[in-house]
C-alpha positions in Angstrom: 8.3 -56.7 57.4 5.1 -54.7 58.2 1.9 -54.5 56.3 2.4 -50.9 56.2 5.9 -51.4 54.6 4.4 -52.1 51.2 2.1 -49.1 51.2 2.4 -45.9 49.0 -0.6 -44.3 48.3 -2.1 -41.0 49.1 0.0 -38.4 49.1 3.3 -40.7 49.3 3.9 -40.7 45.8 4.5 -37.6 45.1 6.9 -36.2 48.6 9.0 -39.5 47.1 9.3 -38.3 44.0 9.8 -35.0 44.3 11.7 -35.2 48.1 13.5 -38.4 48.7 14.5 -39.6 44.3 16.6 -36.0 44.5 17.9 -36.5 48.3 19.5 -40.5 47.5 17.9 -41.7 44.7 18.9 -40.8 41.6 22.4 -41.0 41.6 21.7 -44.6 42.2 19.5 -44.2 39.1 21.8 -43.1 36.5 24.3 -45.4 37.9 21.9 -48.4 36.8 20.3 -46.3 33.7 24.0 -47.0 32.3 25.1 -50.1 33.8 21.3 -51.4 31.6 22.0 -49.1 28.9 25.9 -50.6 28.2 24.6 -53.6 26.9 22.5 -52.8 24.6 19.2 -54.6 25.4 16.6 -55.6 23.2 14.4 -56.2 25.9 13.9 -55.2 29.4 12.1 -55.7 32.8 11.7 -53.3 35.7 10.2 -54.4 38.6 9.3 -52.4 41.6 9.6 -48.9 39.3 8.5 -47.1 41.9 7.7 -43.2 40.5 9.9 -44.3 38.1 13.6 -42.5 38.5 15.3 -44.8 36.5 12.8 -45.9 33.7 13.0 -41.4 33.1 17.0 -42.0 33.0 16.9 -45.0 31.2 14.4 -45.0 28.2 17.0 -42.0 26.6 19.4 -44.3 26.6 17.9 -47.4 24.9 17.6 -48.6 21.0 14.7 -47.1 19.6 13.1 -50.7 18.6 13.7 -52.3 22.4 10.9 -53.0 24.8 10.8 -52.0 27.6 8.2 -53.0 30.6 7.9 -51.1 33.1 6.3 -52.9 36.4 5.7 -52.2 40.3 3.3 -54.0 43.0 1.8 -50.9 43.7 -0.6 -49.2 41.3 -0.8 -45.9 42.9 3.3 -45.6 42.1 3.0 -46.7 38.9 0.3 -44.4 38.1 2.6 -42.0 39.1 5.5 -42.7 37.3 3.3 -43.0 34.1 2.5 -39.5 34.9 6.4 -38.2 34.8 7.5 -39.8 31.5 7.0 -38.7 28.0 4.8 -40.9 25.3 7.1 -43.4 24.6 5.5 -46.3 22.4 8.9 -48.6 23.4 7.3 -48.9 27.5 4.2 -51.1 28.7 3.3 -49.9 31.9 1.9 -53.3 33.9 1.2 -53.7 38.1 2.8 -56.2 38.6 4.3 -58.5 41.3 7.9 -59.4 41.0 8.2 -62.8 42.6 4.8 -63.7 40.8 5.5 -62.2 36.7 3.1 -62.6 34.1 5.8 -63.2 31.5 7.0 -66.2 29.8 10.2 -67.8 30.3 13.2 -65.8 28.8 11.7 -62.6 27.8 14.6 -60.1 28.6 18.2 -59.7 28.2 17.8 -57.9 31.4 15.8 -57.0 34.2 16.4 -54.4 36.6 15.1 -53.4 40.2 15.8 -50.2 41.7 15.8 -50.9 45.9 12.9 -53.5 45.6 14.5 -56.5 46.8 14.1 -55.4 50.3 10.6 -55.3 50.3 10.3 -58.8 48.7 8.7 -60.8 51.5 10.5 -63.8 49.8 13.6 -62.7 48.0 14.7 -66.0 46.7 11.3 -66.6 45.0 11.6 -63.2 43.6 15.7 -64.1 42.5 14.4 -66.8 41.0 11.5 -64.7 39.1 13.8 -62.4 37.8 15.9 -65.4 36.2 12.9 -67.6 35.2 12.5 -64.5 32.3 15.9 -63.7 31.8 17.2 -65.2 28.4 20.1 -67.4 28.2 23.1 -65.0 29.2 21.1 -62.3 30.5 21.7 -59.4 33.6 19.5 -59.3 36.5 20.6 -55.9 38.3 19.1 -54.7 40.9 20.8 -52.8 44.3 19.4 -52.8 48.4 21.0 -50.2 50.8 23.8 -51.0 53.3 23.2 -50.7 56.9 21.0 -48.1 58.4 24.1 -46.8 60.5 26.4 -46.1 57.3 23.0 -43.7 55.4 23.6 -40.7 57.9 19.8 -38.7 57.5 18.2 -42.3 57.6 19.9 -42.8 60.6 19.3 -39.4 61.7 15.3 -39.6 61.2 15.2 -42.6 62.7 16.5 -42.1 66.1 14.7 -38.3 65.5 11.2 -39.4 65.9 12.0 -42.6 68.7 12.3 -39.3 70.9 8.6 -39.1 69.6 7.0 -42.1 70.4 9.7 -43.9 72.9 7.8 -47.0 73.8 6.9 -47.9 70.5 9.4 -45.8 67.5 8.7 -46.4 64.2 11.6 -48.4 62.9 10.3 -48.6 59.1 13.3 -47.8 58.0 15.8 -49.7 59.7 13.8 -52.9 59.2 13.2 -52.7 55.3 14.8 -50.1 53.2 18.0 -50.4 55.5 17.4 -54.3 56.9 19.0 -56.4 53.7 22.6 -55.6 53.5 24.2 -58.7 54.6 26.7 -59.3 50.9 26.8 -62.7 52.0 23.1 -63.4 52.6 22.7 -61.1 49.3 24.7 -64.0 47.5 23.4 -67.2 48.9 19.9 -66.2 48.0 21.0 -65.6 44.8 22.8 -68.7 44.7 19.4 -70.6 45.9 17.6 -68.9 43.1 19.7 -70.4 40.8 22.4 -67.4 39.8 25.5 -68.5 39.5 27.7 -65.6 37.8 27.3 -62.7 41.1 29.1 -59.4 41.5 28.5 -56.8 44.6 29.9 -53.6 44.7 29.4 -50.9 47.6 29.2 -47.3 46.6 29.4 -44.7 48.5 27.6 -41.3 47.4 26.3 -37.8 49.3 23.3 -37.5 50.1 22.0 -33.3 49.4 19.0 -31.7 50.1 18.4 -27.8 50.7 17.8 -27.7 54.0 17.7 -29.9 57.4 13.8 -29.6 56.7 13.5 -30.2 53.1 15.2 -33.7 54.3 12.7 -34.6 57.1 9.9 -34.1 55.4 11.3 -36.5 52.6 11.5 -39.1 55.0 8.7 -38.3 57.3 6.0 -37.4 54.4 7.4 -39.3 51.4 8.1 -43.4 52.7 5.5 -45.6 55.2 7.6 -44.3 58.1 4.7 -41.5 58.0 2.1 -44.5 58.0 4.0 -46.0 61.2 3.6 -42.6 62.6 0.1 -41.5 61.5 -0.9 -45.3 63.1 0.3 -45.1 66.5 -0.9 -40.8 66.8 -1.5 -38.7 63.2 -1.1 -35.5 64.8 2.4 -36.3 66.0 3.3 -36.7 62.1 4.3 -32.7 62.7 6.4 -33.3 65.8 7.9 -36.4 64.2 8.8 -33.6 61.4 10.2 -31.2 63.5 12.1 -33.1 66.0 14.1 -34.8 62.9 14.3 -31.7 61.3 15.6 -30.1 64.7 18.4 -33.4 65.0 20.0 -32.9 61.1 20.1 -29.3 61.5 22.0 -29.7 64.5 24.7 -31.6 62.9 24.6 -30.8 59.8 23.5 -27.0 59.0 21.1 -25.0 58.9 21.7 -24.1 55.1 21.8 -26.9 52.7 23.0 -29.9 54.4 25.1 -33.1 53.2 25.6 -36.3 54.5 26.5 -39.8 53.3 24.3 -42.8 51.6 25.4 -46.4 51.0 24.3 -49.0 48.7 25.6 -52.1 47.7 24.9 -52.9 43.3 24.1 -55.9 42.4 24.7 -58.3 38.8 23.5 -61.4 39.0 23.6 -64.2 35.7 22.7 -67.7 35.7 
């Protein structure tokens, strides 16, 4: 994973939250919130919280006396998430590295992580940290994207942007968000971290945007793909966005566009 893959700064958090979240993240966040809330936990840790979509959906479903700690490695994303959440004395916002959590052993009933494990430089270490802070019987709930070919708009954008940079195509989406999809590997990594009870479900959902341009802008401006494009030639950001728009429109139409998204939902216990 390139260093730029973890940089969510500048205008990216706002584009991410207003465009990417409704496009691909919200449906899976609702699923995660329901799974966590169903266990009626007393203490929840969220890692890699991003712009806070899971937090916004989960907090209203939790008990009044719950302790809910929301963390992210990227302070800019965490700050943005806090501005989108109403006042809630149960929630603590804290910058933290999922691979080196600043919490005592056996502190939480649930650790949840929405589409963050793909960014862990050492996934076994990240999983081991989640297990360490879980109480006996606690659950680690997370999700990861399936391969890019099963995620329509991400695949179309990647191929379209490659035409703008044919000699050095930006591969962020394929390399990182969609680069950790092998369920055998996921099980092995969790086992190495000490988890023994693991369920993995693959869920297909529908991604929808008001236009091809909105979908293309979400990916090209609201993710670290933007960092890759600008590192090559910042003046070509709009050209790359236009190429992605044209590709999506040619396959999905000029109005509202819909495409398949697919992810693995994982629940692990020690």
